[in-house]
BABABA-568544 format. One line per 10 residues: number of its first residue (from 1); their letters; for each residue x, y, z of N, C-alpha, C, O. Coordinates in steps of 0.02 Angstrom, whole numbers, plus 50000, padded with zeros to 5 digits. Layout:
N
NUM) A) X:Y:Z:X:Y:Z:X:Y:Z:X:Y:Z; ...
This chain:
285
1) MMKRFLIFLL) 45403:45969:52360:45391:45980:52289:45346:46031:52277:45354:46068:52229; 45289:46037:52322:45242:46092:52323:45283:46169:52337:45268:46224:52315; 45329:46155:52374:45364:46220:52393:45398:46245:52336:45398:46305:52325; 45433:46199:52289:45475:46220:52230:45423:46247:52179:45435:46296:52144; 45366:46214:52176:45321:46238:52125:45301:46313:52138:45297:46355:52093; 45288:46326:52204:45268:46392:52226:45314:46446:52204:45297:46498:52176; 45380:46426:52222:45439:46472:52215:45444:46491:52141:45449:46549:52122; 45441:46432:52098:45440:46445:52020:45389:46489:52003:45398:46537:51967; 45326:46471:52031:45269:46519:52006:45270:46593:52026:45242:46637:51993; 45303:46604:52080:45319:46671:52106:45369:46707:52065:45359:46766:52051
11) ISVITHFISA) 45424:46674:52043:45475:46701:52002:45443:46714:51934:45456:46768:51907; 45401:46669:51902:45367:46686:51839:45322:46746:51848:45321:46784:51799; 45286:46764:51897:45242:46813:51908:45282:46875:51916:45265:46926:51886; 45339:46875:51961:45379:46937:51958:45413:46954:51891:45414:47011:51868; 45441:46899:51861:45468:46918:51791:45416:46952:51743:45433:46998:51707; 45353:46927:51745:45306:46944:51697:45291:47017:51712:45287:47056:51665; 45282:47040:51778:45269:47115:51796:45327:47155:51784:45318:47216:51775; 45394:47129:51783:45442:47175:51773:45448:47186:51696:45458:47242:51674; 45443:47138:51660:45436:47147:51586:45378:47187:51564:45389:47224:51517; 45318:47185:51589:45269:47233:51577:45278:47298:51588:45252:47338:51549
21) FTLPLKAQDA) 45317:47317:51643:45333:47387:51664:45389:47417:51622:45387:47476:51606; 45438:47375:51603:45504:47399:51573:45495:47396:51505:45526:47442:51477; 45460:47356:51463:45450:47365:51391:45428:47433:51370:45458:47462:51325; 45374:47462:51401:45348:47518:51377:45400:47580:51386:45393:47632:51353; 45444:47572:51426:45491:47626:51443:45552:47633:51394:45592:47680:51391; 45550:47571:51351:45611:47568:51311:45610:47634:51252:45560:47654:51223; 45664:47655:51244:45669:47712:51200:45657:47695:51131:45682:47645:51104; 45613:47742:51099:45592:47727:51022:45656:47753:50979:45694:47795:51004; 45665:47729:50920:45710:47757:50876:45687:47824:50852:45629:47839:50839; 45741:47863:50846:45737:47933:50829:45727:47938:50755:45764:47909:50716
31) LVKGRVSDEN) 45676:47976:50737:45674:47990:50651:45698:48052:50634:45669:48105:50644; 45762:48042:50602:45800:48107:50574:45778:48118:50498:45787:48077:50453; 45751:48175:50494:45726:48204:50430:45770:48253:50395:45804:48289:50432; 45773:48260:50340:45801:48318:50305:45806:48305:50226:45784:48255:50197; 45837:48357:50199:45841:48368:50121:45910:48374:50101:45949:48402:50139; 45931:48349:50040:45991:48361:50005:45990:48404:49941:45953:48385:49896; 46027:48462:49933:46018:48503:49880:46087:48526:49867:46129:48515:49910; 46103:48557:49810:46167:48589:49793:46163:48656:49823:46117:48673:49860; 46219:48697:49802:46233:48768:49833:46186:48810:49803:46183:48867:49828; 46145:48797:49750:46093:48834:49720:46023:48817:49747:45974:48852:49733
41) GEVLSGANLV) 46019:48762:49784:45959:48741:49813:45924:48691:49771:45870:48667:49789; 45955:48672:49713:45923:48616:49674:45927:48553:49707:45983:48536:49727; 45875:48512:49715:45875:48454:49749:45910:48405:49715:45913:48405:49653; 45940:48359:49751:45981:48308:49721:45954:48246:49737:45975:48215:49785; 45899:48218:49693:45862:48159:49695:45909:48103:49684:45941:48100:49632; 45915:48055:49733:45951:47992:49729:46017:48005:49762:46064:47967:49748; 46027:48053:49803:46088:48060:49846:46092:48014:49894:46040:48000:49924; 46151:47982:49909:46176:47924:49955:46187:47951:50023:46225:48000:50029; 46157:47924:50076:46170:47928:50145:46193:47872:50175:46159:47821:50179; 46249:47875:50196:46276:47811:50233:46295:47829:50309:46336:47874:50321
51) VKNTMLGVMA) 46268:47798:50352:46292:47805:50428:46365:47767:50434:46369:47707:50424; 46413:47802:50451:46480:47772:50458:46478:47725:50517:46446:47733:50569; 46520:47670:50498:46530:47612:50553:46462:47574:50570:46455:47546:50624; 46417:47575:50524:46354:47546:50532:46339:47508:50459:46373:47512:50408; 46283:47472:50471:46254:47457:50397:46192:47490:50380:46150:47465:50342; 46187:47542:50406:46128:47592:50391:46140:47641:50333:46197:47664:50328; 46092:47660:50287:46093:47692:50239:46034:47704:50200:45991:47660:50194; 46026:47766:50168:45962:47774:50138:45981:47817:50072:46038:47839:50065; 45935:47825:50031:45943:47863:49967:45895:47915:49968:45837:47897:49982; 45906:47979:49955:45861:48033:49944:45812:48017:49895:45829:47982:49847
61) GADGEFELKL) 45744:48041:49903:45696:48026:49862:45696:48082:49796:45743:48120:49787; 45644:48081:49759:45640:48128:49703:45644:48197:49725:45669:48239:49687; 45622:48213:49781:45616:48274:49813:45679:48300:49854:45685:48355:49880; 45724:48246:49852:45782:48260:49893:45772:48247:49966:45820:48254:50004; 45717:48231:49986:45705:48213:50061:45729:48148:50081:45730:48100:50042; 45750:48147:50148:45765:48075:50167:45746:48069:50239:45729:48119:50269; 45747:48011:50269:45728:47992:50334:45781:47935:50361:45796:47885:50329; 45804:47949:50418:45845:47894:50451:45812:47881:50522:45787:47925:50557; 45816:47816:50536:45784:47795:50601:45857:47776:50641:45897:47732:50623; 45864:47816:50694:45926:47802:50734:45918:47805:50811:45870:47834:50837
71) DPGQNYKVQV) 45965:47774:50844:45963:47766:50918:45970:47840:50936:46016:47872:50910; 45929:47868:50978:45927:47931:51006:45986:47958:51058:45997:48016:51074; 46018:47902:51078:46066:47920:51128:46134:47915:51105:46179:47907:51147; 46147:47920:51040:46213:47904:51009:46234:47968:50960:46190:48000:50931; 46300:47982:50953:46329:48019:50897:46333:47982:50843:46342:47922:50847; 46326:48015:50781:46328:47975:50717:46373:48028:50671:46380:48088:50681; 46397:47990:50621:46422:48034:50561:46394:48002:50498:46401:47942:50486; 46361:48043:50457:46330:48021:50402:46366:48052:50344:46373:48113:50338; 46389:48005:50299:46422:48027:50228:46364:48036:50182:46322:47992:50174; 46363:48095:50151:46325:48115:50109:46355:48125:50035:46402:48165:50028
81) SFIGCESQVL) 46333:48095:49986:46374:48097:49921:46320:48093:49856:46268:48060:49852; 46344:48129:49819:46306:48130:49744:46353:48129:49692:46407:48156:49704; 46345:48101:49632:46386:48109:49578:46392:48183:49559:46343:48221:49555; 46457:48200:49546:46468:48273:49521:46473:48319:49572:46481:48378:49558; 46469:48297:49645:46465:48341:49703:46525:48321:49745:46550:48265:49739; 46549:48368:49787:46597:48339:49841:46556:48317:49894:46507:48350:49912; 46574:48258:49922:46548:48225:49974:46554:48265:50040:46601:48304:50049; 46506:48255:50086:46505:48300:50153:46479:48255:50204:46433:48216:50194; 46511:48262:50260:46499:48221:50322:46451:48259:50373:46471:48312:50398; 46391:48234:50388:46339:48265:50426:46346:48235:50498:46332:48176:50508
91) DLVPPYKNYY) 46368:48276:50546:46369:48255:50619:46306:48261:50652:46278:48315:50655; 46280:48206:50678:46219:48200:50714:46227:48194:50789:46246:48140:50811; 46216:48243:50831:46230:48239:50899:46173:48253:50933:46143:48306:50921; 46147:48204:50985:46079:48215:51020:46089:48278:51065:46142:48291:51094; 46030:48316:51068:45961:48296:51035:45961:48316:50968:45983:48372:50953; 45938:48274:50923:45940:48284:50856:45900:48347:50832:45857:48363:50873; 45903:48384:50781:45863:48432:50751:45801:48399:50720:45800:48340:50703; 45752:48440:50715:45682:48414:50683:45697:48404:50609:45670:48359:50577; 45741:48448:50583:45757:48446:50508:45827:48468:50492:45855:48514:50520; 45853:48431:50442:45924:48443:50417:45928:48473:50345:45894:48443:50303
101) EVHLQRSAFI) 45960:48520:50327:45964:48540:50263:46038:48530:50244:46081:48564:50272; 46051:48491:50204:46122:48468:50173:46138:48498:50099:46106:48483:50049; 46184:48536:50101:46201:48569:50039:46268:48550:50007:46321:48570:50033; 46269:48515:49956:46337:48491:49925:46362:48533:49873:46322:48559:49834; 46420:48543:49869:46454:48580:49816:46464:48545:49752:46489:48489:49750; 46442:48578:49698:46457:48551:49638:46539:48548:49624:46577:48592:49643; 46557:48495:49593:46629:48491:49582:46645:48444:49516:46626:48387:49506; 46683:48481:49477:46700:48445:49410:46759:48399:49421:46799:48415:49466; 46768:48353:49391:46832:48311:49402:46845:48272:49344:46799:48251:49308; 46917:48260:49332:46942:48223:49274:46938:48142:49293:46968:48124:49344
111) AEEVIVTGTR) 46904:48098:49257:46911:48039:49273:46968:48005:49241:47005:48036:49202; 46978:47944:49255:47036:47906:49224:47014:47894:49151:46955:47898:49134; 47070:47877:49103:47058:47872:49035:47012:47815:49014:47016:47762:49044; 46969:47822:48966:46922:47778:48943:46949:47732:48893:46974:47754:48842; 46945:47672:48904:46973:47624:48854:46916:47601:48820:46867:47577:48848; 46924:47608:48743:46869:47582:48702:46870:47510:48693:46907:47482:48652; 46822:47477:48737:46834:47401:48743:46807:47372:48672:46823:47313:48661; 46775:47399:48632:46764:47372:48563:46824:47358:48522:46823:47318:48476; 46874:47391:48537:46928:47379:48489:46990:47349:48536:47047:47342:48514; 46973:47334:48597:47032:47317:48637:47015:47237:48657:46957:47218:48670
121) AGSKTPMAYE) 47075:47192:48658:47070:47131:48675:47068:47120:48751:47095:47162:48786; 47040:47072:48777:47036:47066:48851:47056:46992:48869:47074:46954:48823; 47055:46973:48924:47075:46906:48955:47039:46846:48919:47067:46792:48912; 46971:46862:48894:46939:46809:48871:46941:46805:48792:46913:46759:48763; 46976:46855:48756:46988:46859:48689:47031:46809:48663:47087:46805:48687; 47012:46766:48614:47050:46713:48586:47113:46734:48538:47119:46709:48482; 47158:46782:48563:47209:46800:48528:47259:46827:48570:47248:46847:48627; 47328:46830:48534:47383:46847:48576:47380:46924:48574:47364:46949:48520; 47395:46966:48631:47400:47034:48632:47451:47054:48693:47467:47016:48739; 47470:47116:48684:47511:47151:48729:47501:47220:48743:47495:47256:48694
131) NMDREEIRNQ) 47497:47245:48803:47478:47312:48814:47540:47348:48841:47581:47320:48877; 47543:47408:48822:47601:47458:48837:47564:47518:48873:47519:47550:48845; 47584:47531:48932:47557:47584:48974:47594:47646:48956:47638:47645:48914; 47574:47704:48989:47605:47777:48981:47672:47775:49003:47713:47807:48970; 47692:47741:49056:47761:47739:49080:47809:47710:49036:47863:47737:49026; 47790:47652:49007:47831:47608:48962:47838:47648:48900:47893:47658:48873; 47781:47670:48876:47791:47716:48807:47846:47770:48819:47888:47779:48774; 47849:47809:48882:47890:47857:48889:47958:47838:48889:48001:47869:48857; 47971:47783:48926:48038:47752:48937:48063:47737:48870:48122:47751:48859; 48024:47709:48822:48051:47683:48749:48045:47738:48697:48073:47729:48643
141) DMGQDMGYLL) 48012:47795:48709:48001:47846:48660:48071:47880:48654:48102:47902:48702; 48089:47880:48593:48154:47920:48573:48136:47970:48509:48178:47993:48471; 48071:47982:48507:48052:48025:48446:48048:47991:48382:48037:48023:48331; 48058:47924:48382:48054:47882:48325:47974:47872:48306:47928:47893:48340; 47967:47835:48247:47901:47816:48224:47878:47760:48254:47921:47727:48284; 47812:47735:48254:47781:47687:48299:47814:47616:48286:47808:47573:48330; 47846:47602:48231:47875:47532:48231:47931:47531:48273:47946:47476:48297; 47970:47586:48289:48029:47579:48337:48004:47577:48409:48036:47548:48453; 47948:47607:48421:47920:47611:48487:47898:47538:48505:47905:47515:48561; 47872:47506:48457:47844:47433:48461:47901:47383:48452:47886:47324:48460
151) SLTPSVVQSS) 47967:47398:48435:48015:47351:48416:48035:47305:48466:48064:47253:48447; 48024:47316:48530:48039:47271:48581:47976:47220:48602:47982:47182:48650; 47922:47224:48566:47868:47182:48584:47882:47120:48532:47918:47125:48483; 47847:47062:48551:47856:46998:48502:47834:47010:48430:47788:47049:48419; 47864:46980:48384:47850:46968:48313:47847:47035:48281:47807:47041:48235; 47883:47086:48298:47882:47154:48267:47944:47160:48234:47996:47153:48266; 47944:47173:48172:48005:47198:48135:47997:47261:48097:47955:47269:48052; 48041:47307:48118:48035:47382:48087:48080:47393:48037:48126:47352:48033; 48077:47445:47994:48119:47467:47948:48112:47539:47931:48059:47568:47941; 48167:47570:47903:48155:47641:47900:48198:47649:47832:48248:47613:47824
161) ESGTGIGYTN) 48179:47697:47781:48214:47712:47722:48272:47748:47738:48325:47736:47709; 48267:47796:47784:48332:47838:47798:48373:47813:47842:48428:47840:47847; 48356:47756:47885:48395:47726:47934:48388:47764:48007:48421:47745:48056; 48348:47813:48009:48352:47846:48077:48289:47842:48109:48280:47874:48161; 48241:47804:48084:48176:47790:48115:48125:47832:48110:48073:47821:48141; 48133:47891:48067:48083:47935:48059:48074:47946:47983:48118:47926:47945; 48019:47978:47961:48009:47983:47901:47966:47927:47866:47910:47915:47890; 47988:47894:47812:47951:47840:47783:47975:47778:47816:48029:47756:47796; 47944:47749:47860:47959:47690:47904:47889:47649:47899:47836:47674:47881; 47898:47586:47917:47844:47536:47922:47865:47481:47965:47922:47480:47990
171) FRIRGSDPSR) 47820:47435:47975:47848:47383:48026:47790:47318:47999:47735:47325:47972; 47821:47262:48016:47774:47199:47999:47765:47165:48075:47806:47172:48120; 47706:47130:48081:47691:47094:48141:47676:47023:48112:47634:47017:48068; 47714:46965:48138:47715:46898:48121:47713:46905:48043:47668:46873:48016; 47754:46940:48004:47767:46935:47937:47718:46973:47897:47728:46984:47837; 47666:46993:47927:47603:47032:47887:47628:47102:47878:47651:47136:47925; 47622:47124:47813:47645:47195:47791:47592:47243:47817:47539:47226:47842; 47614:47308:47809:47578:47360:47840:47503:47367:47812:47459:47391:47848; 47488:47346:47748:47423:47348:47724:47377:47288:47761:47317:47285:47751; 47409:47245:47800:47363:47194:47832:47368:47205:47913:47350:47162:47953
181) INITVDGIPL) 47392:47261:47929:47393:47284:48003:47343:47343:48013:47349:47397:47985; 47297:47329:48052:47249:47384:48063:47271:47425:48118:47289:47400:48171; 47270:47501:48104:47290:47543:48156:47229:47590:48174:47194:47617:48131; 47219:47598:48241:47163:47634:48261:47191:47693:48309:47245:47685:48336; 47157:47747:48317:47167:47796:48374:47110:47806:48402:47060:47820:48368; 47108:47799:48471:47045:47804:48511:46977:47767:48472:46920:47789:48473; 46996:47709:48442:46947:47672:48407:46931:47685:48341:46888:47654:48309; 46966:47733:48318:46945:47764:48248:47003:47731:48199:47062:47747:48211; 46988:47686:48145:47032:47666:48100:47070:47723:48060:47040:47772:48039; 47138:47714:48052:47173:47757:48011:47199:47745:47945:47222:47788:47907
191) NDAESQQVFW) 47192:47676:47933:47218:47649:47862:47177:47678:47806:47116:47684:47800; 47230:47696:47762:47208:47732:47699:47162:47690:47664:47172:47629:47661; 47104:47721:47632:47053:47679:47603:47083:47647:47533:47056:47597:47511; 47130:47671:47502:47157:47645:47444:47207:47597:47454:47205:47542:47427; 47261:47618:47498:47315:47570:47500:47317:47523:47563:47353:47473:47566; 47273:47543:47614:47258:47503:47676:47324:47510:47723:47338:47469:47768; 47360:47565:47707:47425:47577:47754:47408:47638:47786:47362:47676:47770; 47456:47645:47843:47463:47714:47877:47536:47743:47868:47586:47712:47886; 47539:47808:47837:47598:47831:47823:47617:47875:47884:47591:47930:47897; 47665:47844:47917:47696:47873:47979:47728:47936:47975:47741:47971:48024
201) VNMPAFSSSL) 47741:47953:47906:47785:48021:47894:47726:48079:47909:47742:48138:47918; 47674:48060:47910:47607:48113:47916:47600:48123:47994:47568:48170:48018; 47636:48073:48036:47621:48084:48113:47691:48083:48153:47708:48039:48192; 47726:48139:48134:47791:48148:48177:47770:48152:48248:47721:48182:48271; 47816:48116:48282:47813:48120:48363:47750:48108:48390:47733:48136:48443; 47707:48064:48355:47641:48048:48381:47638:48014:48450:47592:48023:48490; 47694:47974:48460:47699:47942:48524:47695:47976:48587:47672:47951:48638; 47722:48043:48582:47724:48086:48640:47654:48106:48658:47645:48133:48712; 47603:48095:48618:47532:48103:48640:47485:48038:48659:47423:48038:48661; 47528:47984:48671:47494:47917:48683:47488:47906:48765:47531:47923:48806
211) NSVQIQRGVG) 47432:47875:48778:47426:47854:48847:47436:47777:48854:47462:47752:48904; 47414:47741:48800:47424:47670:48797:47427:47643:48731:47412:47680:48684; 47445:47581:48722:47450:47551:48655:47436:47481:48670:47467:47455:48717; 47392:47445:48634:47383:47374:48634:47402:47343:48565:47376:47365:48514; 47449:47291:48561:47463:47259:48497:47431:47182:48498:47447:47136:48536; 47382:47181:48443:47350:47122:48444:47382:47079:48383:47383:47101:48325; 47409:47016:48400:47444:46978:48350:47394:46932:48328:47360:46901:48368; 47386:46927:48253:47340:46872:48232:47274:46912:48201:47265:46973:48208; 47230:46866:48167:47170:46892:48136:47125:46923:48183:47101:46886:48225; 47108:46985:48185:47063:47020:48235:46994:47032:48193:46982:47015:48135
221) TSTNGAAAFG) 46955:47065:48238:46881:47074:48220:46878:47134:48167:46911:47185:48178; 46838:47128:48104:46843:47177:48054:46805:47239:48084:46804:47287:48046; 46777:47245:48136:46744:47303:48164:46801:47349:48181:46787:47409:48190; 46859:47331:48186:46913:47368:48199:46936:47409:48142:46968:47461:48149; 46918:47382:48078:46940:47410:48015:46955:47356:47968:46967:47300:47989; 46954:47372:47901:46959:47316:47846:47032:47290:47859:47039:47232:47838; 47080:47313:47883:47144:47289:47872:47170:47246:47938:47229:47235:47947; 47119:47222:47982:47136:47181:48029:47135:47105:48021:47099:47062:48047; 47189:47099:47974:47198:47027:47946:47259:46996:47988:47249:46946:48022; 47318:47023:47984:47376:47005:48010:47386:47022:48092:47405:46981:48134
231) ATVNMQTEAP) 47367:47095:48104:47372:47112:48168:47334:47175:48172:47308:47198:48122; 47330:47209:48239:47288:47262:48248:47332:47305:48306:47351:47278:48358; 47345:47371:48292:47386:47410:48346:47330:47470:48361:47311:47511:48319; 47307:47465:48430:47264:47515:48449:47291:47562:48497:47313:47543:48551; 47291:47623:48478:47325:47675:48520:47270:47721:48552:47221:47740:48521; 47282:47735:48615:47240:47776:48652:47278:47838:48671:47331:47832:48703; 47254:47901:48653:47285:47967:48672:47270:47985:48738:47220:47964:48767; 47311:48024:48764:47303:48059:48835:47238:48086:48848:47207:48108:48799; 47212:48089:48901:47162:48123:48927:47173:48191:48941:47231:48202:48958; 47136:48242:48939:47144:48315:48959:47168:48313:49032:47148:48272:49074
241) AKDAYAEIGS) 47215:48365:49045:47241:48363:49114:47189:48412:49149:47153:48453:49121; 47194:48397:49216:47150:48443:49265:47187:48511:49282:47159:48566:49285; 47249:48498:49293:47292:48556:49299:47337:48577:49248:47368:48535:49214; 47344:48643:49240:47389:48671:49188:47458:48649:49185:47489:48641:49237; 47485:48637:49125:47548:48613:49130:47589:48636:49056:47559:48658:49007; 47656:48626:49060:47692:48638:48986:47760:48590:48994:47793:48587:49046; 47774:48558:48940:47826:48513:48931:47859:48532:48866:47827:48549:48816; 47931:48527:48870:47971:48543:48812:48015:48477:48806:48050:48456:48853; 48011:48447:48749:48065:48382:48739:48100:48398:48675:48075:48432:48631; 48166:48368:48673:48214:48381:48623:48249:48315:48606:48278:48288:48653
251) TFGSYNTFIN) 48251:48284:48542:48295:48235:48531:48338:48247:48481:48320:48284:48435; 48399:48220:48481:48453:48232:48433:48491:48164:48410:48518:48128:48453; 48493:48148:48340:48521:48093:48325:48564:48092:48259:48586:48146:48237; 48576:48034:48226:48623:48042:48165:48600:48086:48118:48544:48111:48123; 48639:48101:48070:48618:48143:48015:48590:48209:48027:48550:48235:47988; 48613:48240:48086:48592:48302:48103:48515:48300:48114:48479:48344:48091; 48492:48252:48148:48426:48239:48153:48398:48266:48222:48420:48243:48275; 48344:48321:48219:48322:48355:48278:48250:48345:48285:48214:48352:48235; 48227:48332:48338:48159:48327:48344:48143:48371:48412:48164:48354:48468; 48106:48425:48402:48078:48463:48457:48004:48459:48461:47968:48461:48411
261) TIKAGTGLIK) 47982:48454:48523:47912:48444:48539:47888:48491:48599:47919:48487:48652; 47842:48530:48595:47819:48569:48653:47744:48549:48657:47706:48546:48609; 47730:48537:48720:47662:48527:48741:47638:48564:48805:47675:48577:48852; 47577:48579:48801:47546:48627:48853:47474:48608:48859:47447:48576:48814; 47439:48628:48913:47377:48614:48935:47356:48669:48981:47393:48690:49025; 47285:48696:48968:47264:48743:49005:47230:48719:49081:47216:48757:49127; 47224:48657:49079:47191:48622:49144:47113:48644:49138:47091:48673:49088; 47076:48628:49192:47003:48649:49179:46993:48714:49193:47015:48737:49246; 46956:48754:49145:46938:48822:49148:46872:48826:49176:46825:48804:49143; 46863:48851:49228:46799:48860:49259:46763:48792:49278:46702:48789:49288
271) DRLAFDVRYS) 46800:48743:49283:46779:48675:49291:46737:48648:49241:46694:48606:49254; 46749:48672:49179:46698:48653:49116:46752:48638:49057:46743:48584:49028; 46794:48669:49040:46837:48663:48976:46909:48652:48987:46939:48677:49035; 46934:48616:48947:47017:48602:48952:47046:48596:48882:47020:48558:48841; 47095:48631:48868:47128:48632:48798:47197:48599:48808:47231:48611:48858; 47218:48555:48759:47284:48526:48759:47308:48538:48693:47268:48534:48647; 47376:48554:48679:47406:48571:48621:47468:48536:48616:47500:48532:48668; 47498:48505:48558:47561:48487:48548:47588:48521:48480:47551:48523:48431; 47648:48544:48477:47680:48559:48417:47749:48520:48413:47790:48523:48459; 47759:48489:48362:47826:48454:48351:47854:48472:48283:47821:48467:48231
281) KMKSD) 47919:48492:48285:47961:48499:48226:48014:48449:48223:48050:48430:48269; 48013:48427:48156:48071:48383:48149:48117:48396:48089:48093:48405:48032; 48178:48399:48099:48233:48422:48039:48286:48365:48043:48308:48339:48094; 48304:48351:47972:48355:48291:47972:48389:48300:47898:48360:48324:47849; 48450:48278:47899:48485:48284:47834:48455:48214:47787:48476:48205:47730
């Protein structure tokens, strides 16, 4: 028994000495420092730095400075990003530099279209609604007025004085006449202040400029406009294009009806401005 105790005591003493000598020799974390700025040297406070394939990450301070504690014996890739700038990957290979200067290039971009949620119904809105996206609009667009574009949606009945679907047209939703249907474009009410109607004869080929449409059936909120009693039709126009483009569209129908549309856009000019234009001409007997 005494022999076992002495062996156990000897092993404990040896383990203690080994630990005492090896712990001080453990490598310390390397402190990587640097600064994030744009191509003009302006600091980018709040820039994000994320070490790929790890849970490590920091945010640059108000002066653009950052510090990362890393294992000095490994290679790392650090993703550096900032809103309005192109992301950059910083390669860290031992031995690390004392200081890293990261310069991000400014970059303008066109985001996705912004939906005005104040006039759009959602999954929690207590009313029936239907959305039409850009592809569906293009598939159904024959150059006619809005009532004919919406004709395949529930509870919509359209009419046209000329019978061609252009000019003086209107539509009803759930039996409500045009003065009880609120029409908005990008959240702005279009209904006439006197008659509470929208005269589609003044908006020829307008559907070619639309990106999405939402039809709300039933009583809506009056913040959309005073006519939101029977229904609401919210139209969202197309966002400016990033690249230059040109389109020509032509429609032919009964009574020598011709609708010609030309659309063009400059794309981003010097990453700052973009112009889009549309010209439509309608002719019919």
